[in-house]
N, C-alpha and C positions, 0 to 999 in steps of 0.2 A: 308566893303571890306573883301574878303576871306583871312584868315590868316592861313598859313600852320602850324605855331606854335600852334595855338589853336587846330587844328585837331590832332596834335601829342600828345598834353596833353590829349585830350579826349581818344585817343587810348591807352595811358598808363593807364588811369583810367579803361578802359575796361579790359585790360589784367591782371590788378591787382585785379579784382573783385572776391569776395568769397561769394556772396550772396546765391547761390544755392548749398547746400552741395551735393545733389544727382548728379547734373551735374559735379561738380568738381571731385567727386569720379570717375565718369564714364570716364571723359576725361583723368584723370591720370592713370586709370587702362588700358585704350586702349593704352596710350603712353608707359606703362610698358610692356604689353604683345606683342603688335605690330602685324601687319600682316606679314606673312612669307616673302612676296615679299619686305618688307621694314625693315627687321630685323636689317640691318646695319645702318639705318637712325635714327637720333635723332628726336623724335616727339616734336612738339610745346607744346601740352598738356595743353593749357591755353585758356581762352576766346579769340576769334579771333577778331582783330580790324577791323574797316572799312578800305576800300581800294579804292583809287581813287583821283580825281582832287578836290582840295579845292574850285575851282571856278565852280564846276559842275552845269549844268542846268538840268541834269537828275539824279535821285536817283533810283537805282535798289534795291529792297527789296526781300531778299530770306527768307527761313525758318530758317536754322541754319547751322553751319559748319558740314561737313561730318566727321565721326569718323576717316577715313583713308585718307581724303582729306585735308581740311583746318585745322583740328585738328592736322594733321601731318606737313603740310607745313607752317602754321601760316598766310596764306593769303586766303581771301574769294574765294571760287570756284576754288581753285588751287590744282591740283594733283588728280582729279577724273573725271569720265566720264561726270558728269553734267557740270563741268567747261569747259571741252573740247568742249562740245556742245555750251555753252553760249558764250565763247570768240571767237569762229569762227563767230558767229552771230554778236557780237559787233564789231569785226574787219571789217566785211563786211559793217556794218552800219556806220563805221567811228568813233567809240568810243574807239577802242583798237588798239595799235600799232602793234600787232601781233596776230595771231589766236590761239597760244598755251599758256598755263599757267601750267608749270611743277613744278616750285618751286619759292620761294619768291624772288630770285635774278636772275630771268631769263630775265630781261630787259623789261618786259611788262610795258607799260605806258598807262593809261587811260586819255583821254581828254574829258572834258564836262560830265564825268560820275563818280559817286561815288557808291560803292556797300556796303550795310549793310545787316542786318538780324534781324528778329523779336527776335531771341535769339542768343547770341554770343558764347555759348558753345554747343558742340555736345551732343545731348540728346540720351538716349537709344532708339533704334528702331525708331529714327528720330521723336519722339513724345514728345515735351516739354509739361509740365503741364501748366494750366492757371496761376498758381502762378509763375512759372518760366518765362513765357512771361511777366507778370506784373513786375517782378523784373528787367527785362531788359528795361522796358519802359522809364526810365529816360535817358538812352543812346540814345534811339530812338528819344526822344524829342530833345536832344542836337544836333543831326546831322541835323535835320530839321531846327533848329534855326541857325545853322552855315552856311547852304547853302542858303544865302539870295537872290540868283538869280535863285532859283529852278523854273523850268517850268513844269516838268513832273515827275511823280513817276511811275515806271514800277514794278508791283507786280508779283513776280514769285510764283504762287500758292495761295491757299486760306488762309493759315495762315498769310503770308505776307500781303495779301490784307486786312484781318480782322484787322491786327495791324494798317495799314494805316487808314482805315475807323474809327477805335476807336479813333485814334489821331485826326482826323478831327471832329468827333462828340464831343469829349471833348472840342474842341475849338469853338463849335457852328457853324461849317461850313457845317455839314450834319444834317438835322433834325432827331430827334429820330423817329423811325418807318418808315423812308423813306431812308434807307441806300442803296447805289448802290449795284447791284448784280454782283457777280463774274461770268465771262465767258471768255473763251479765246478770245482775240481780242476786248473785251469790252472797250469802252472809256467813261470816266465820267468827263466832265468838272465841276469844282467846283468853283463858284465865290469867288474870294479872296484867292485862293489857287492853287497849282500846279494840273494840270490835272492828273487823275488816268488812267493808262493803265493796262490791265490785260493780263497775259500770263500763260499758264500751266507751272508748274515747269519743268525744264529740267532734271528730274530724269530719271534713266534708265527705270523705270517702264513706264514712258510716252514716252520716245524716242525709246526704243526697240520695243514697241508695235505699234508705228506709231500714237499714240494719239497726239503727238507733233512732227511735222516735222521741218526740217531746214527752209523751205519756210514759214511755219506758224509763226515761231519766228522772222525771218527776217522782215516780214511784220510789226510786232509790233515795232521793234526797228527802222525801217525806219520811221514809224509814229512818234516815239519819236524824231527822228532827225528833222522832219518837225516842231514839236511843239517847239523844242529847238531853231530853227533857223539854219543858215548856220554853217557848221563845222568850228572850229578853225583851222588855219594852223599848220602844224608840226606833225600831228598824225602819219604819215608814218614811222617816225624814233623814236626808243626808246630813243635816246639822244636829241630829239627835243621836243618842246612843254612843257607843264607844267608837272612836275614830279608827279607821284602818291604818295600820302601820306599814310604811314603805320607805324607801330611800327619800330623804329630803334633800333636794338639790340646793 
């Protein structure tokens, strides 16, 4: 059975992690210098925990926190343009209680969805090293094990997709040399494991150029809803349904 206390313990372990000195220095420096628009705000500046429903049937896998987004707010995909794009889509597909995500106490609730990342610290130039991705892999394994009712994994971008495929391969679910291929909208059923769905990452580079449109991403998340089954009641109100789990300050 899903256990919110277990998820909170995992999130505390994530935020206390000091494994990658390069990433820790970068996050702390960004939090110290800040962006001019946020100079009066206190940055989170630590590894960003998972966010969502402990009973989720869908896991969303991103790349890493944005330097002035989640590294500032302390919540995945919150406070930046990528998150604005993502949560509008998740709200339309019935996974998010509201289409905006501005700060960690804005009332947003996820139902049937959990958001994680291949790397929990903001990397310089949005490019974590292979060693840094490997250092975060135990946290990645933990969230998969905790979500025992998982039906589908939505991979936002190639790095998130590669992390999921590597996890499946390590468990013998994907044969070596026959890995699924990444493409927007691709669907890969995996016997004995959650289905993999692919989407381009909602980065400004993709959304501003039209490589990824709202309609394209909505189609992916509506397919995820179909694979999960019928929506749970209570998603329309932030005070109803299952509360999203994150670090409690």
